C-alpha positions as CSV (number, residue, x, y, z in Angstrom):
1,M,-0.7,156.2,-204.7
2,P,-3.3,154.0,-205.8
3,G,-1.9,150.6,-204.5
4,A,0.0,151.7,-201.7
5,W,-1.2,150.9,-198.1
6,P,-2.3,154.0,-196.1
7,E,-0.7,155.5,-193.3
8,P,-2.8,155.9,-190.0
9,R,-5.3,158.3,-190.2
10,S,-5.1,161.5,-188.3
11,S,-7.9,160.3,-186.0
12,G,-5.5,157.3,-185.2
13,A,-7.7,154.4,-186.5
14,A,-5.7,152.1,-188.7
15,A,-6.5,153.3,-192.2
16,L,-7.5,150.0,-193.9
17,G,-9.2,152.2,-196.9
18,A,-12.0,154.9,-196.0
19,L,-14.6,152.3,-197.6
20,G,-14.7,149.1,-195.7
21,L,-11.4,146.8,-195.8
22,A,-12.0,146.8,-191.9
23,A,-15.7,145.6,-192.7
24,A,-14.2,142.4,-193.4
25,L,-13.4,142.0,-189.7
26,L,-16.4,139.7,-189.2
27,P,-16.9,137.8,-186.2
28,A,-16.1,134.2,-186.7
29,A,-19.6,132.8,-186.2
30,A,-20.9,135.2,-188.6
31,M,-19.2,133.6,-191.4
32,A,-21.5,130.6,-191.2
33,A,-24.5,132.4,-192.0
34,E,-26.6,131.3,-194.8
35,P,-26.1,132.8,-198.2
36,L,-29.4,134.8,-198.0
37,L,-29.6,138.6,-197.7
38,A,-31.6,139.3,-194.6
39,P,-34.2,142.2,-194.9
40,L,-32.4,145.3,-192.9
41,A,-35.3,146.7,-191.3
42,A,-37.1,143.3,-190.3
43,A,-36.5,144.1,-186.8
44,A,-39.0,144.9,-184.5
45,D,-37.0,147.3,-182.8
46,E,-34.6,150.1,-184.0
47,A,-31.3,147.9,-184.4
48,P,-31.2,145.8,-187.7
49,A,-31.6,142.1,-187.1
50,A,-29.0,139.5,-187.5
51,P,-26.9,138.4,-189.2
52,W,-26.4,142.2,-190.3
53,A,-23.8,143.3,-187.7
54,W,-21.9,146.6,-187.3
55,A,-18.2,146.7,-188.1
56,G,-15.3,149.2,-188.0
57,L,-11.9,150.1,-188.1
58,P,-9.5,148.2,-185.5
59,A,-9.1,150.5,-182.3
60,Q,-11.6,153.1,-183.7
61,R,-11.6,156.5,-182.7
62,P,-14.0,158.1,-184.9
63,P,-17.4,157.8,-183.5
64,P,-19.6,155.2,-185.0
65,T,-21.9,155.6,-188.0
66,G,-25.4,155.4,-186.7
67,F,-27.9,152.6,-188.2
68,R,-31.6,152.7,-186.8
69,V,-34.7,151.3,-188.3
70,R,-37.5,154.2,-188.6
71,E,-40.9,154.7,-190.0
72,L,-40.6,156.9,-193.3
73,D,-43.3,157.2,-195.8
74,G,-45.3,154.4,-194.3
75,R,-42.5,151.7,-194.3
76,R,-40.0,150.7,-192.1
77,V,-36.6,151.4,-193.5
78,L,-32.9,151.8,-192.4
79,Q,-31.7,155.5,-191.5
80,V,-27.8,155.9,-191.8
81,E,-26.7,158.8,-189.9
82,A,-22.8,160.0,-190.3
83,D,-21.7,162.6,-188.0
84,R,-17.8,162.8,-188.3
85,S,-18.2,159.1,-187.9
86,Y,-17.2,155.8,-189.8
87,G,-19.1,152.4,-189.5
88,N,-20.5,149.6,-191.7
89,L,-23.7,147.0,-191.7
90,V,-22.2,143.9,-192.6
91,H,-24.0,140.6,-193.8
92,P,-21.5,137.8,-194.3
93,L,-22.4,135.2,-197.2
94,A,-21.2,131.7,-197.5
95,G,-19.7,131.8,-201.1
96,A,-22.9,133.1,-202.5
97,A,-22.6,133.4,-206.6
98,A,-22.5,137.1,-207.8
99,G,-26.1,138.0,-208.6
100,V,-28.0,141.0,-209.0
101,L,-28.0,143.4,-206.1
102,S,-31.2,145.9,-206.1
103,W,-32.3,148.5,-203.4
104,R,-33.8,152.1,-203.0
105,W,-32.0,154.9,-201.3
106,R,-32.1,158.4,-200.5
107,V,-29.9,161.0,-199.0
108,D,-31.5,163.8,-197.2
109,L,-28.2,165.5,-196.0
110,P,-25.5,165.4,-198.5
111,L,-21.8,165.6,-197.7
112,P,-20.6,168.7,-199.9
113,A,-17.0,168.3,-198.9
114,A,-16.7,164.6,-200.0
115,D,-14.4,164.1,-203.0
116,L,-13.5,160.6,-203.8
117,R,-10.4,161.6,-205.7
118,T,-8.4,162.6,-202.4
119,R,-8.0,160.7,-198.9
120,Q,-9.0,164.1,-197.0
121,G,-12.4,164.2,-199.1
122,D,-12.7,160.2,-199.1
123,D,-16.3,159.9,-197.6
124,A,-19.8,158.9,-198.3
125,A,-23.2,159.7,-197.6
126,L,-24.3,156.4,-198.3
127,K,-22.7,153.2,-199.8
128,V,-23.6,149.9,-200.7
129,C,-20.4,147.0,-201.4
130,A,-20.0,143.8,-202.4
131,M,-17.1,142.2,-201.3
132,F,-15.8,139.3,-203.3
133,D,-13.6,136.2,-202.4
134,L,-11.0,136.8,-205.1
135,P,-8.4,134.7,-204.7
136,R,-5.1,136.1,-203.2
137,E,-2.9,134.9,-205.9
138,R,-4.7,137.2,-208.5
139,V,-3.9,140.3,-206.7
140,P,-0.8,142.1,-208.1
141,F,2.4,141.0,-206.0
142,V,3.2,144.3,-204.2
143,E,-0.6,144.6,-203.3
144,R,-0.6,141.0,-201.7
145,Q,2.5,142.1,-199.7
146,L,0.8,145.3,-198.2
147,L,-2.2,143.1,-197.5
148,R,-0.5,140.7,-195.4
149,L,1.3,143.3,-193.8
150,A,-2.1,144.8,-192.8
151,E,-3.6,141.6,-191.7
152,S,-0.5,141.1,-189.1
153,R,-1.2,144.3,-187.7
154,V,-4.9,144.0,-187.5
155,G,-5.0,140.4,-186.9
156,A,-7.7,139.2,-189.2
157,A,-8.2,138.5,-193.0
158,L,-9.0,141.2,-195.2
159,P,-10.9,141.0,-198.3
160,N,-8.7,141.1,-201.9
161,A,-11.5,143.0,-203.8
162,T,-14.6,145.4,-202.9
163,L,-17.0,147.1,-205.3
164,C,-19.0,149.7,-203.6
165,Y,-21.8,151.7,-205.3
166,V,-21.6,155.2,-203.5
167,W,-24.2,157.8,-203.8
168,D,-22.2,160.5,-205.1
169,P,-23.8,162.7,-207.8
170,S,-20.9,165.1,-208.4
171,W,-19.7,162.3,-210.8
172,P,-21.1,161.2,-214.0
173,R,-23.4,158.2,-213.1
174,G,-21.5,154.9,-213.5
175,S,-18.2,156.4,-213.1
176,L,-15.8,154.0,-211.7
177,V,-13.3,155.6,-209.2
178,P,-10.3,153.9,-207.5
179,N,-10.2,154.3,-203.8
180,A,-7.7,156.8,-202.7
181,Y,-6.1,154.5,-200.1
182,T,-5.9,151.2,-201.8
183,R,-6.8,149.5,-205.3
184,R,-8.6,146.7,-203.1
185,V,-11.5,148.9,-203.2
186,R,-13.1,150.7,-206.2
187,F,-16.3,152.6,-206.5
188,V,-19.2,153.0,-208.7
189,T,-20.6,156.6,-208.4
190,L,-24.7,156.8,-208.7
191,G,-27.0,159.6,-206.9
192,G,-29.8,161.6,-207.7
193,E,-31.7,164.6,-206.1
194,P,-31.3,164.9,-202.5
195,G,-34.6,163.8,-200.5
196,V,-36.0,161.4,-203.7
197,W,-36.0,158.0,-203.4
198,Q,-33.8,156.5,-206.1
199,A,-34.3,152.6,-207.2
200,E,-31.0,150.6,-208.3
201,R,-30.6,147.4,-209.9
202,H,-27.0,146.2,-210.5
203,E,-25.4,142.8,-212.2
204,L,-22.5,142.2,-209.8
205,A,-20.7,139.9,-212.1
206,A,-20.6,142.6,-214.8
207,D,-19.7,145.4,-212.6
208,F,-17.0,143.1,-211.0
209,L,-15.0,142.4,-214.3
210,R,-15.2,146.1,-215.1
211,A,-14.0,146.9,-211.8
212,F,-11.4,144.2,-211.3
213,G,-11.3,142.5,-214.7
214,D,-7.7,143.2,-215.1
215,E,-7.1,141.0,-212.2
216,S,-9.2,138.1,-213.2
217,R,-11.8,137.1,-215.8
218,T,-13.4,134.7,-213.5
219,V,-16.1,136.1,-211.2
220,P,-15.3,134.9,-207.3
221,P,-18.5,134.4,-205.1
222,L,-19.4,136.9,-202.6
223,R,-17.7,137.0,-199.0
224,A,-20.1,139.9,-197.7
225,I,-22.4,142.6,-198.7
226,L,-22.2,146.0,-196.6
227,V,-24.0,149.4,-196.3
228,G,-22.5,152.2,-194.7
229,A,-21.8,155.9,-194.3
230,D,-18.7,157.8,-193.1
231,A,-17.6,161.5,-192.6
232,D,-14.5,161.0,-190.7
233,N,-12.2,162.5,-193.2
234,T,-14.3,165.7,-194.2
235,G,-15.6,166.3,-190.7
236,G,-19.3,166.6,-192.0
237,R,-22.8,165.2,-191.4
238,S,-24.9,162.8,-193.6
239,V,-28.4,161.3,-193.2
240,G,-29.8,158.9,-195.6
241,W,-32.0,156.0,-196.0
242,I,-32.0,152.4,-197.4
243,D,-35.0,150.2,-198.5
244,A,-35.5,147.0,-200.0
245,L,-32.0,145.6,-200.5
246,G,-32.2,142.2,-201.8
247,L,-29.7,140.0,-203.7
248,E,-31.2,137.5,-206.4
249,P,-29.6,135.1,-209.0
250,A,-28.3,136.6,-212.4
251,A,-30.5,135.8,-215.4
252,G,-30.0,132.2,-216.5
253,R,-28.9,130.8,-213.5
């Protein structure tokens, strides 16, 4: 049922939503980062550089999704590989305004068993998410209580609104889909041909209002941006790439 807090996954990890509520469990020091989106592939080695940081589920049992900086088509880009795994890279933001989020991505190995409508299929070969600092009082009463209960279990604050752009060409482009575990996460489905770069550019404020406008007509500041992939529910494997991820002010600001 949308809005109901999920039971723990069969893997034993606390089910905070298959998309990234657990990704909000940022190191405390990271929250002081400047409100700028650092390049994903700026590091000289294979690991993305700070302030990007890996984040997963509390007491996670699925293996971690792999994030590596690689050379592809003459550019250093981020490879994201999920193999029955879960994980996100998170970039904290100090209250940055919702602007325009843009990136390039491609998926070489999709997840054919993924189905966002079900908990069993709630996986993504690639996702780019914006976490909003929505005031807790804007969250419906029952969901507020479930959030508080979950926070007491994991010992950390959880985001109240997360919007994720998911590579999933099985849906019509731009479909708005609620997360199968919790309404605190909502998807916008995108996609393209496997093995082909696809450029994306999205007005976060407009998409927030489309997804969460029933709760707030005021667009809250951003809490973090994350990228990730997961295949722990379907037990599959995916390989994708992300390049040129950037955040810029909206027009007129």
